[in-house]
C-alpha angles and dihedrals in degrees: 000000000000094000097055091042091052091048089050093051091047089049092054091047091052092050091050092050092044093243097116114129092358128127133173092271090056092048104044099056133148088253091058092046090050090050092051093048093047090049091053090050087058090050091051090052090052088048088055091054091047094050093047089048089051091056092045090054089051087056091051093251112140108165108133093162093052090051091050091046092056091052094048091045090055090050088050092050094052113024100029089049090049091048092050090060094055120102135204131050094329098054117135095256093052091047092051091046095054109022107023094117092052093054091043090056090046092051092047090054092049097045095045092046090057092046096045096052093048091047090051091069088070093060111029141031131274090243092058091047093051092050100041094043088068086069086086091075100059090040091051092048090050093050091046090050096052102030107027090031091228113166123208130202126223090262091061092057091047089050092052090050090052091051092050089050087057090052088052090055090051093050090047090054090051091052093048090048092049093243097145097139125170132054138297097200096113107004096171092051092048093048090048091053091051092050090047091051090049092054092046092048089051091052092047093047093047090052090047092053092049093047100047093044097046105026122012144296091234092055092050095048093041093054092042089053093048100047095030091057091048096049098040090045092056092047091046091055092047102040111024109033093109093043092052091047091055095054111116099217119214136146094275095052092043091053091048090055089048093050092047093048095047092048092050092045091051090046093052092044096047101037096072089056091057092041090055091050094048125356140280090258092054091049092052090051090054090049090062087084091060091087089052093053088050089051092050090052089047090058088068103026104036100023096244117176115255121235129184087224088074090063092044090049092051092050093048093049091047091050090050091049091051090049092051095049096040091073118049122229120228137214128244091205118112112271115263121228113268094250092054094054118103091210112032092174092056091047090049091050091050092049090049091051093050093045093048090049092052092046093050091048091052091047091053092050091049093052090049091053092048091049090051090055 
């Protein structure tokens, strides 16, 4: 009887972890590879914004709200214009009439998250920012669990822990290399701003996931461009008028603004595509490598010291990301009718997986009972 009982316990453990009926061929698919590559493209875009910001700071240009405003204005010019030409129930007037306050709240969270994390550099260290910024992942998982009703398996929590271990290796390399940039004037204030930005990013990303999976990417970006431009424009006029006036414009500074704006625009345009394929949590895990790409660029551009821990950190984060995406999450929401589903094939596959899991579990229990007889 020991053999069947052990098999039964192992089977339950596999189901709990999400490993049931999976093999390496099921895990390492083209879809997973595409997800990994697209996530790293997002990280490279963030790296582009970080490098351009670094050069702007060298030139004594510190205008985070102006940089955000240019990005939102470009989103307004393209996606809001495109949305305004659409007809039917989801035209821009109908959206504003029914859901304007939701998109306003979403834009406030996004704009203030960007501003808070940039402002934190004035009060705390880079090490604190890198560590505390990871707070967005547990907050996002918590929000997804209670609001989006996303359910995670044990493997997903292990994967997140592995990714955070990789971040720890990266921070350790920074400390050993003496890269403790930033300020220590008001550490508690700076750390508080980072935590605030993490919570706001989590709210914004959760709303983005809900919108792009249930409505449309164009609607999300169009509304973000409209309200983001409005909010950042007001803050720009109030907070940065003098800073903008003091900028000594030349070709170099102009090109840095162009590079930053185009990278941010591409990031905002491309990120909903990846979120729809995976989830906001998975995307944020992939973005953990953005700091590493910035460090690799810094080796050549800013003469940073190299450490083997950077490579180890990249590998660990990538392994954690693969682990997270290898096992699908599932929803606790009631099943929709087949005709209401946006992706009937995906729904069919999920149903098949759940049915096969139940069947295999019943088969194991039956064999155990027969063996007992």
